[in-house]
C-alpha positions as CSV (number, residue, x, y, z in Angstrom):
1,X,-46.8,3.2,-56.2
2,X,-49.1,4.4,-59.0
3,X,-50.8,2.0,-61.4
4,X,-49.3,1.0,-64.7
5,X,-51.0,-0.3,-67.9
6,X,-49.1,-3.2,-69.5
7,X,-49.8,-5.5,-72.5
8,X,-49.6,-9.0,-70.9
9,X,-50.9,-11.4,-73.6
10,X,-52.1,-11.7,-77.2
11,X,-55.9,-11.7,-77.2
12,X,-56.0,-14.8,-79.3
13,X,-54.1,-16.8,-76.7
14,X,-56.8,-16.6,-74.1
15,X,-59.8,-18.7,-75.0
16,X,-63.3,-18.6,-73.6
17,X,-63.5,-20.4,-70.3
18,X,-59.7,-20.3,-69.9
19,X,-57.4,-19.0,-67.1
20,X,-53.8,-18.0,-67.6
21,X,-51.2,-16.7,-65.2
22,X,-49.2,-13.9,-66.9
23,X,-46.2,-11.7,-65.9
24,X,-46.8,-8.2,-64.7
25,X,-43.5,-6.5,-64.0
26,X,-42.0,-8.4,-61.1
27,X,-45.2,-10.1,-60.3
28,X,-48.0,-12.1,-62.0
29,X,-51.8,-11.7,-62.5
30,X,-54.5,-14.1,-63.3
31,X,-56.4,-13.6,-66.5
32,X,-59.8,-15.3,-66.9
33,X,-62.1,-15.1,-70.0
34,X,-65.9,-15.6,-69.7
35,X,-67.3,-15.2,-73.2
36,X,-66.1,-11.8,-74.5
37,X,-65.2,-10.5,-71.1
38,X,-61.7,-10.6,-69.7
39,X,-61.0,-10.3,-66.0
40,X,-57.8,-9.9,-64.1
41,X,-57.2,-10.6,-60.4
42,X,-54.4,-11.6,-58.0
43,X,-53.0,-15.0,-59.1
44,X,-52.8,-16.8,-55.8
45,X,-55.3,-18.0,-53.3
46,X,-55.3,-15.9,-50.1
47,X,-55.6,-19.0,-47.9
48,X,-52.2,-20.7,-48.5
49,X,-51.1,-19.3,-51.8
50,X,-52.1,-21.9,-54.3
51,X,-51.9,-20.9,-58.0
52,X,-55.4,-20.2,-59.0
53,X,-54.7,-20.8,-62.7
54,X,-54.5,-24.5,-61.7
55,X,-57.9,-24.3,-60.1
56,X,-61.4,-24.6,-61.6
57,X,-63.3,-21.8,-63.4
58,X,-67.1,-21.8,-63.7
59,X,-69.1,-19.8,-66.1
60,X,-71.0,-18.0,-63.3
61,X,-67.7,-16.3,-62.4
62,X,-66.3,-18.5,-59.6
63,X,-62.8,-19.7,-59.4
64,X,-62.1,-22.6,-57.0
65,X,-58.7,-23.0,-55.4
66,X,-57.1,-26.4,-56.4
67,X,-55.9,-27.1,-52.9
68,X,-58.5,-26.4,-50.2
69,X,-61.7,-25.3,-52.0
70,X,-61.6,-21.6,-51.3
71,X,-63.6,-19.7,-53.9
72,X,-63.5,-16.2,-55.3
73,X,-65.5,-14.1,-57.7
74,X,-63.2,-13.5,-60.7
75,X,-65.2,-10.4,-61.7
76,X,-64.7,-8.6,-58.4
77,X,-62.1,-10.6,-56.5
78,X,-64.5,-11.0,-53.6
79,X,-64.7,-14.1,-51.4
80,X,-67.3,-16.6,-52.4
81,X,-66.4,-19.5,-50.1
82,X,-64.2,-20.2,-47.1
83,X,-61.4,-20.9,-46.1
84,X,-60.3,-17.7,-47.9
85,X,-59.7,-15.0,-45.2
86,X,-59.2,-12.2,-47.7
87,X,-60.4,-11.1,-51.1
88,X,-58.3,-10.9,-54.3
89,X,-57.2,-7.7,-55.9
90,X,-59.2,-7.0,-59.1
91,X,-57.6,-5.1,-62.0
92,X,-58.9,-3.3,-65.0
93,X,-58.4,-4.9,-68.5
94,X,-58.9,-3.8,-72.1
95,X,-58.0,-5.1,-75.5
96,X,-56.3,-3.0,-78.1
97,X,-54.4,-4.0,-81.3
98,X,-54.8,-7.7,-80.5
99,X,-53.3,-7.4,-77.1
100,X,-54.8,-7.8,-73.6
101,X,-53.8,-4.9,-71.3
102,X,-54.0,-4.9,-67.5
103,X,-54.0,-1.8,-65.4
104,X,-52.7,-2.4,-61.9
105,X,-50.4,-1.4,-59.1
106,X,-47.4,-3.6,-59.7
107,X,-47.0,-4.1,-55.9
108,X,-50.4,-5.9,-56.0
109,X,-49.2,-8.4,-58.5
110,X,-46.6,-9.7,-56.1
111,X,-47.5,-13.0,-54.3
112,X,-46.7,-11.4,-51.0
113,X,-49.4,-8.8,-51.7
114,X,-52.0,-11.2,-53.1
115,X,-54.7,-10.3,-50.5
116,X,-57.1,-7.4,-50.5
117,X,-59.0,-6.9,-47.3
118,X,-62.7,-7.4,-47.8
119,X,-64.8,-4.3,-48.2
120,X,-66.6,-4.3,-44.9
121,X,-69.0,-2.0,-43.2
122,X,-68.7,-1.8,-39.4
123,X,-71.6,-0.8,-37.2
124,X,-72.5,2.8,-37.2
125,X,-72.6,5.0,-34.1
126,X,-76.3,5.7,-34.3
127,X,-77.4,2.1,-34.9
128,X,-80.4,1.0,-32.8
129,X,-81.2,-2.5,-31.7
130,X,-79.5,-5.2,-29.7
131,X,-77.8,-6.7,-32.7
132,X,-76.5,-10.2,-33.1
133,X,-75.0,-12.5,-30.6
134,X,-72.8,-15.4,-31.7
135,X,-72.3,-18.2,-29.1
136,X,-68.9,-19.8,-29.9
137,X,-65.6,-18.5,-31.1
138,X,-64.4,-20.7,-33.9
139,X,-64.3,-20.7,-37.7
140,X,-68.1,-20.2,-38.1
141,X,-68.0,-17.2,-35.8
142,X,-65.2,-15.5,-37.7
143,X,-66.7,-16.1,-41.1
144,X,-70.1,-15.0,-39.9
145,X,-68.7,-11.7,-38.8
146,X,-66.8,-11.2,-42.0
147,X,-69.8,-12.1,-44.2
148,X,-72.1,-9.9,-42.2
149,X,-69.9,-6.8,-42.6
150,X,-69.1,-7.5,-46.2
151,X,-72.9,-7.5,-47.0
152,X,-73.6,-4.3,-45.1
153,X,-74.9,-5.5,-41.8
154,X,-74.8,-2.4,-39.5
155,X,-76.0,-3.6,-36.1
156,X,-73.8,-4.6,-33.1
157,X,-72.1,-8.0,-33.1
158,X,-71.0,-9.8,-30.0
159,X,-69.0,-13.1,-29.9
160,X,-69.3,-15.1,-26.7
161,X,-66.4,-17.6,-26.5
162,X,-65.2,-20.0,-23.9
163,X,-61.7,-19.8,-25.5
164,X,-58.9,-17.6,-24.2
165,X,-58.0,-16.3,-27.7
166,X,-59.6,-14.9,-30.8
167,X,-61.0,-17.3,-33.5
168,X,-58.1,-19.3,-35.0
169,X,-57.4,-21.5,-38.0
170,X,-57.9,-24.6,-35.9
171,X,-57.3,-26.8,-38.9
172,X,-53.6,-26.1,-38.8
173,X,-53.2,-27.4,-35.2
174,X,-52.6,-31.0,-36.3
175,X,-51.5,-30.6,-39.9
176,X,-48.0,-29.1,-39.7
177,X,-45.3,-31.6,-40.1
178,X,-43.2,-32.1,-36.9
179,X,-44.4,-28.8,-35.3
180,X,-47.6,-28.7,-33.4
181,X,-48.5,-25.0,-33.2
182,X,-49.0,-23.9,-29.6
183,X,-49.2,-20.1,-29.9
184,X,-52.7,-18.9,-30.8
185,X,-51.3,-15.6,-32.2
186,X,-49.8,-17.6,-35.1
187,X,-53.2,-19.0,-36.0
188,X,-55.7,-16.1,-35.4
189,X,-57.8,-15.0,-38.3
190,X,-58.0,-11.4,-37.0
191,X,-56.6,-9.8,-33.9
192,X,-59.1,-8.6,-31.2
193,X,-58.3,-5.1,-32.1
194,X,-59.1,-5.7,-35.8
195,X,-62.4,-7.3,-34.8
196,X,-63.3,-4.4,-32.6
197,X,-62.2,-1.5,-34.8
198,X,-62.6,-2.7,-38.3
199,X,-65.5,-5.1,-37.9
200,X,-67.4,-3.4,-35.0
201,X,-67.4,-6.7,-33.1
202,X,-67.2,-7.1,-29.4
203,X,-65.3,-10.3,-28.5
204,X,-65.8,-11.6,-25.0
205,X,-63.4,-14.4,-24.1
206,X,-63.5,-16.9,-21.3
207,X,-67.3,-16.7,-20.9
208,X,-69.8,-19.6,-21.1
209,X,-73.4,-19.5,-22.2
210,X,-75.3,-21.8,-19.9
211,X,-78.9,-21.4,-21.0
212,X,-81.1,-19.6,-23.6
213,X,-84.5,-17.9,-23.3
214,X,-85.7,-17.7,-26.9
215,X,-89.0,-16.1,-26.0
216,X,-87.3,-13.2,-24.3
217,X,-84.4,-13.3,-26.7
218,X,-81.8,-13.6,-24.0
219,X,-78.7,-15.7,-23.3
220,X,-77.6,-16.5,-19.8
221,X,-73.8,-16.3,-19.0
222,X,-72.0,-18.3,-16.3
223,X,-75.1,-19.8,-14.7
224,X,-77.2,-16.6,-14.7
225,X,-74.6,-14.2,-13.4
226,X,-75.2,-12.1,-16.5
227,X,-78.0,-11.8,-19.0
228,X,-77.4,-10.6,-22.6
229,X,-80.2,-9.6,-25.0
230,X,-80.1,-10.0,-28.8
231,X,-82.2,-9.5,-32.0
232,X,-80.5,-12.4,-33.9
233,X,-78.8,-15.4,-32.4
234,X,-76.2,-17.7,-33.9
235,X,-75.3,-21.0,-32.1
236,X,-71.8,-22.0,-33.2
237,X,-70.4,-23.9,-30.2
238,X,-68.7,-26.7,-32.2
239,X,-67.9,-30.1,-30.6
240,X,-66.6,-31.5,-27.4
241,X,-64.0,-34.3,-27.9
242,X,-65.2,-37.7,-26.8
243,X,-63.4,-40.0,-24.4
244,X,-64.0,-43.7,-24.4
245,X,-65.9,-45.0,-21.3
246,X,-63.0,-47.3,-20.3
247,X,-60.9,-47.6,-17.2
248,X,-58.0,-45.1,-17.2
249,X,-59.6,-42.7,-19.7
250,X,-59.2,-39.8,-17.2
251,X,-55.6,-40.3,-16.3
252,X,-53.5,-37.1,-16.6
253,X,-51.5,-38.0,-19.7
254,X,-54.5,-39.2,-21.7
255,X,-55.3,-36.4,-24.1
256,X,-57.9,-35.4,-26.6
257,X,-57.1,-33.0,-29.4
258,X,-59.2,-30.0,-30.3
259,X,-57.7,-26.7,-29.3
260,X,-54.5,-24.8,-28.4
261,X,-54.3,-26.2,-24.9
262,X,-54.5,-29.8,-26.3
263,X,-51.7,-28.9,-28.8
264,X,-49.6,-27.5,-25.9
265,X,-50.0,-30.7,-23.9
266,X,-49.2,-33.1,-26.7
267,X,-46.3,-31.0,-27.9
268,X,-44.8,-31.1,-24.4
269,X,-45.2,-34.8,-24.2
270,X,-43.9,-35.8,-27.6
271,X,-40.2,-35.9,-26.9
272,X,-37.6,-38.1,-28.4
273,X,-37.6,-41.6,-27.1
274,X,-41.2,-41.5,-25.8
275,X,-43.9,-44.1,-26.5
276,X,-47.2,-42.8,-28.0
277,X,-50.5,-44.7,-28.3
278,X,-53.2,-43.2,-30.5
279,X,-56.7,-44.5,-30.0
280,X,-58.8,-43.9,-33.2
281,X,-57.7,-44.1,-36.8
282,X,-59.6,-41.4,-38.6
283,X,-58.5,-37.9,-39.7
284,X,-57.5,-36.1,-36.5
285,X,-55.7,-39.2,-35.2
286,X,-53.7,-39.8,-38.4
287,X,-52.8,-36.2,-38.9
288,X,-51.3,-36.2,-35.4
289,X,-49.4,-39.3,-36.4
290,X,-48.0,-37.6,-39.4
291,X,-47.0,-34.5,-37.3
292,X,-45.3,-36.6,-34.7
293,X,-43.7,-39.4,-36.7
294,X,-40.6,-37.3,-37.4
295,X,-39.9,-36.6,-33.7
296,X,-37.9,-39.8,-33.1
297,X,-40.4,-41.3,-30.7
298,X,-39.6,-44.8,-29.5
299,X,-42.9,-46.0,-30.9
300,X,-46.3,-45.0,-32.3
301,X,-49.1,-47.4,-32.0
302,X,-52.5,-46.8,-33.6
303,X,-55.6,-48.7,-32.4
304,X,-58.7,-48.7,-34.7
305,X,-62.0,-50.6,-34.8
306,X,-62.0,-50.9,-38.6
307,X,-59.8,-53.1,-40.8
308,X,-57.9,-50.1,-42.1
309,X,-57.6,-46.4,-41.1
310,X,-60.1,-44.0,-42.7
311,X,-62.2,-47.0,-43.8
312,X,-65.5,-45.5,-42.9
313,X,-65.0,-42.4,-45.1
314,X,-62.6,-43.6,-47.8
315,X,-63.2,-47.3,-48.0
316,X,-60.9,-50.3,-47.5
317,X,-58.7,-50.0,-50.6
318,X,-57.7,-46.3,-50.0
319,X,-57.4,-47.0,-46.2
320,X,-55.1,-49.9,-46.9
321,X,-52.9,-47.7,-49.2
322,X,-52.6,-45.0,-46.5
323,X,-51.9,-47.6,-43.8
324,X,-49.1,-49.0,-46.0
325,X,-47.5,-45.5,-46.1
326,X,-47.7,-45.0,-42.4
327,X,-46.2,-48.4,-41.7
328,X,-43.3,-47.4,-43.9
329,X,-42.8,-44.6,-41.5
330,X,-42.6,-47.0,-38.5
331,X,-46.1,-46.7,-37.3
332,X,-47.7,-49.9,-35.9
333,X,-51.4,-50.6,-36.4
334,X,-53.7,-52.7,-34.2
335,X,-56.9,-52.8,-36.3
336,X,-60.2,-54.6,-35.8
337,X,-59.5,-53.9,-32.2
338,X,-61.1,-52.4,-29.1
339,X,-59.2,-50.9,-26.1
340,X,-59.7,-53.0,-23.0
341,X,-58.4,-50.5,-20.5
342,X,-55.6,-48.0,-19.8
343,X,-53.3,-49.0,-17.0
344,X,-51.4,-46.5,-14.8
345,X,-47.7,-46.3,-14.2
346,X,-46.4,-48.3,-11.2
347,X,-44.5,-45.2,-10.0
348,X,-47.4,-42.8,-10.5
349,X,-51.0,-43.9,-10.4
350,X,-52.2,-40.6,-11.9
351,X,-50.3,-41.2,-15.2
352,X,-51.0,-43.8,-17.9
353,X,-48.3,-46.3,-18.5
354,X,-49.9,-48.6,-21.0
355,X,-52.9,-49.6,-23.1
356,X,-54.3,-53.1,-23.1
357,X,-55.5,-54.2,-26.5
358,X,-56.1,-57.8,-27.6
359,X,-54.6,-59.0,-24.3
360,X,-51.3,-57.2,-25.0
361,X,-50.1,-54.1,-23.1
362,X,-48.7,-51.4,-25.4
363,X,-46.3,-49.1,-23.6
364,X,-47.4,-45.5,-23.4
365,X,-45.7,-42.3,-22.1
366,X,-48.7,-40.4,-23.4
367,X,-52.0,-41.3,-25.2
368,X,-54.2,-39.4,-27.6
369,X,-57.9,-40.3,-28.0
370,X,-59.1,-39.3,-31.4
371,X,-62.5,-40.8,-31.3
372,X,-64.7,-38.0,-32.6
373,X,-66.6,-35.2,-31.0
374,X,-70.1,-34.7,-29.5
375,X,-72.1,-31.6,-30.4
376,X,-71.6,-29.0,-27.6
377,X,-75.3,-28.3,-27.1
378,X,-75.9,-28.9,-23.3
379,X,-76.8,-25.2,-22.9
380,X,-79.6,-25.6,-25.5
381,X,-81.6,-28.0,-23.3
382,X,-84.7,-26.4,-21.9
383,X,-84.8,-23.7,-24.6
384,X,-87.5,-25.4,-26.6
385,X,-85.1,-26.4,-29.4
386,X,-85.2,-30.2,-29.9
387,X,-81.9,-32.0,-30.1
388,X,-81.3,-34.8,-32.5
389,X,-80.3,-38.2,-31.1
390,X,-76.6,-37.3,-31.4
391,X,-77.1,-33.9,-29.8
392,X,-77.2,-32.0,-33.0
393,X,-79.7,-29.3,-34.0
394,X,-81.8,-29.7,-37.1
395,X,-81.8,-26.6,-39.4
396,X,-83.4,-25.6,-42.7
397,X,-81.7,-24.7,-46.0
398,X,-80.9,-21.2,-44.5
399,X,-79.4,-22.8,-41.4
400,X,-82.3,-21.6,-39.2
401,X,-83.4,-23.9,-36.3
402,X,-86.4,-26.0,-37.2
403,X,-87.8,-26.3,-33.6
404,X,-88.3,-24.1,-30.6
405,X,-90.4,-20.9,-30.0
406,X,-88.3,-18.7,-32.5
407,X,-87.5,-20.3,-35.8
408,X,-86.9,-17.0,-37.6
409,X,-84.1,-15.4,-35.6
410,X,-82.0,-18.3,-34.4
411,X,-79.4,-20.1,-36.5
412,X,-77.2,-23.2,-35.8
413,X,-74.0,-23.7,-37.7
414,X,-70.9,-25.9,-37.8
415,X,-70.4,-29.2,-35.9
416,X,-73.8,-28.8,-34.1
417,X,-75.9,-28.3,-37.3
418,X,-77.8,-31.2,-38.9
419,X,-78.5,-29.6,-42.3
420,X,-80.0,-30.6,-45.7
421,X,-77.4,-32.1,-48.1
422,X,-77.4,-32.0,-51.9
423,X,-78.3,-35.7,-51.7
424,X,-81.6,-34.8,-50.1
425,X,-80.7,-36.3,-46.7
426,X,-79.9,-34.4,-43.5
427,X,-76.4,-34.8,-42.0
428,X,-74.1,-33.2,-39.5
429,X,-70.6,-32.8,-40.8
430,X,-67.8,-32.2,-38.4
431,X,-65.3,-30.2,-40.4
432,X,-63.8,-26.7,-39.8
433,X,-64.3,-25.7,-43.5
434,X,-68.0,-26.6,-43.4
435,X,-68.4,-24.4,-40.3
436,X,-66.7,-21.5,-42.1
437,X,-69.0,-21.7,-45.1
438,X,-72.0,-22.0,-42.8
439,X,-70.9,-18.7,-41.4
440,X,-70.5,-17.0,-44.7
441,X,-74.0,-18.2,-45.8
442,X,-75.9,-17.0,-42.7
443,X,-73.9,-13.7,-42.7
444,X,-75.4,-13.0,-46.1
445,X,-78.9,-14.1,-45.1
446,X,-78.9,-12.0,-41.9
447,X,-77.6,-9.0,-43.7
448,X,-80.7,-9.1,-45.9
449,X,-79.7,-11.3,-48.9
450,X,-81.2,-14.7,-48.2
451,X,-78.6,-17.4,-49.1
452,X,-79.5,-21.1,-49.2
453,X,-76.5,-23.2,-48.1
454,X,-75.3,-24.9,-51.2
455,X,-71.6,-25.3,-50.7
456,X,-70.4,-28.9,-51.2
457,X,-68.2,-30.1,-48.3
458,X,-64.5,-30.0,-49.1
459,X,-61.7,-31.2,-46.8
460,X,-58.1,-32.2,-47.1
461,X,-55.5,-34.0,-45.0
462,X,-51.7,-34.3,-45.2
463,X,-51.0,-38.1,-45.3
464,X,-47.6,-38.3,-47.0
465,X,-49.3,-36.7,-50.0
466,X,-52.2,-34.3,-49.9
467,X,-55.5,-36.1,-49.7
468,X,-58.5,-34.1,-51.1
469,X,-62.1,-35.0,-50.6
470,X,-65.3,-33.4,-52.0
471,X,-68.9,-34.4,-51.3
472,X,-71.0,-36.3,-48.8
473,X,-70.1,-40.0,-48.8
474,X,-72.4,-41.2,-46.0
475,X,-74.0,-44.5,-47.0
476,X,-72.2,-45.0,-50.3
477,X,-72.7,-48.5,-51.8
478,X,-70.1,-48.6,-54.5
479,X,-66.5,-47.4,-55.0
480,X,-64.5,-47.1,-58.2
481,X,-60.8,-46.3,-58.1
482,X,-58.7,-44.9,-60.9
483,X,-55.0,-45.3,-60.1
484,X,-53.4,-47.1,-57.1
485,X,-53.8,-46.0,-53.5
486,X,-50.6,-48.0,-52.7
487,X,-48.7,-45.5,-54.9
488,X,-50.6,-42.6,-53.2
489,X,-51.8,-41.4,-56.6
490,X,-55.4,-42.1,-57.4
491,X,-59.0,-40.8,-57.8
492,X,-61.7,-42.6,-55.8
493,X,-65.4,-42.2,-56.7
494,X,-68.1,-43.0,-54.1
495,X,-71.6,-43.7,-55.4
496,X,-75.0,-44.4,-54.1
497,X,-77.5,-46.1,-56.4
498,X,-75.2,-45.4,-59.3
499,X,-74.9,-41.6,-58.6
500,X,-71.5,-40.2,-57.5
501,X,-71.9,-38.5,-54.2
502,X,-68.2,-37.9,-53.3
503,X,-64.7,-38.0,-54.8
504,X,-61.3,-38.4,-53.1
505,X,-57.9,-37.9,-54.7
506,X,-54.2,-37.8,-54.2
507,X,-51.8,-36.2,-56.7
508,X,-54.6,-35.4,-59.1
509,X,-55.3,-31.8,-58.5
510,X,-57.7,-30.1,-59.3
511,X,-60.0,-33.2,-59.5
512,X,-61.5,-32.7,-56.0
513,X,-62.2,-29.0,-56.7
514,X,-63.8,-29.9,-60.1
515,X,-65.9,-32.5,-58.4
516,X,-67.1,-30.0,-55.8
517,X,-68.3,-27.7,-58.6
518,X,-69.9,-30.6,-60.6
519,X,-71.8,-31.7,-57.5
520,X,-72.9,-28.1,-56.8
521,X,-74.2,-27.7,-60.3
522,X,-75.8,-31.1,-60.6
523,X,-73.6,-31.9,-63.5
524,X,-71.6,-34.9,-62.0
525,X,-71.6,-37.8,-64.4
526,X,-72.9,-41.2,-63.3
527,X,-70.5,-43.9,-61.9
528,X,-71.0,-45.9,-65.1
529,X,-69.9,-43.0,-67.2
530,X,-66.8,-42.6,-65.1
531,X,-66.1,-46.3,-65.4
532,X,-66.4,-46.0,-69.2
533,X,-63.7,-43.3,-69.2
534,X,-65.5,-40.0,-68.5
535,X,-62.9,-37.6,-67.2
536,X,-64.2,-35.0,-64.7
537,X,-61.6,-32.4,-65.9
538,X,-62.9,-32.7,-69.4
539,X,-66.4,-31.6,-68.5
540,X,-67.0,-28.0,-69.7
541,X,-68.5,-25.7,-67.0
542,X,-66.4,-22.7,-68.0
543,X,-67.3,-21.4,-71.4
544,X,-70.1,-19.0,-72.2
545,X,-72.1,-21.8,-73.8
546,X,-72.5,-23.6,-70.4
547,X,-73.7,-20.5,-68.6
548,X,-77.4,-21.6,-68.6
549,X,-76.4,-25.0,-67.3
550,X,-74.2,-23.5,-64.6
551,X,-77.0,-21.0,-63.5
């Protein structure tokens, strides 16, 4: 269909720093005004379709999704931050006779056609050099590839993955109510064919990198059976789920939860009338509890070391509110507790039949251990790269390794990267969205446009209502809560030395998205200001007058 030019709004109705969703034939477009410039794009986030008009606009041209922190350039529609897999359509605008006109293909204004594939440049036929090798096939790998090609990187790209499938949206595995997704094709970011043809990327599945020679710029596959050379190297191997060192931890129906195979096992076990014991009470464990609580299981018991679930990240009061919700759904909690051992079934010694905690045996037809992950960095040993005490790899602001014989051409991202935070500390953050944004940053850097990693960590979790979190709350020493976690409607501010370092919310969108931008820009008010009534949503970062502050 050809384009049409339609008057969509009176010019006076769109103020500086404002966004509005307006009708365009059978669809809608998003209008944004920055000073005297008016921009028009698709109206919905390309991740899960959130209405961007309800997000956060910054004067430097960024619009942040109100749900999951994806970010777009409203001038071009291009992706700024993950988890957006595709760009927005961008439309021409002009003002005449007091009306704002938009010129667009009406099909592109439909929510079903909200995505524009990124403008990518695959490797040319005459490109010389060994190119880039990515070790790992997760979120960071996909977003690295996409960012590289968006920014004009022409050299060959090879992904080496232990997985049996293309990079997937792993975050969805545990967060769909009732249905654990067991088919990787439903979660893949791009098909293998798209990666090969459109992105000029060779994807090798089912291979394991076992050692690195950074002096020779070589990776060893499958214990030296094959050697692969590179010019640039990205280490993106993620984490390995931990198992508690207790008796019975290796029994056949004791599962961890990380990938498709884990989802398949848990899905097969979670049948009506079965008993589930979950060891661990943080995000991955409690998301599984949400997903499985509607399956008419005979019982769900959660064992945690803290007084309430999520306490280490969200604090006691928020944790208590979320615990109250889960208890209303029939979940039983055993907090301030440690597992003594897992006991086998009398009829089959290879299968777990119960978990002993506080001297009581909880019946179990299957068990899930959600007790964190360890950085998957065994293959790095002997390369000259120093590992942190927890197995992570320390990197600089560009995510380049800070040790070893080659600190210019080797990057570490995702769960394995201990990187500098906006607070000044170094930390390793185990979240899929952080990994994706690491990938976007290094893709730009490697393509020749050095990009410091500045993205504020954002994550979310379905816990009866959508929980949003922005920032780095490690070591907070004060918490202030507006609202009531028992009602699952609140904003929780986490501070260190009076400075807010993280914000969590439920039913208060787009507070977490606004918090992420305020933290990015260094404009977050103090905890005392918030206690005195300062509203994050009232802080202007959108109008032309704030451009110097934003920049």
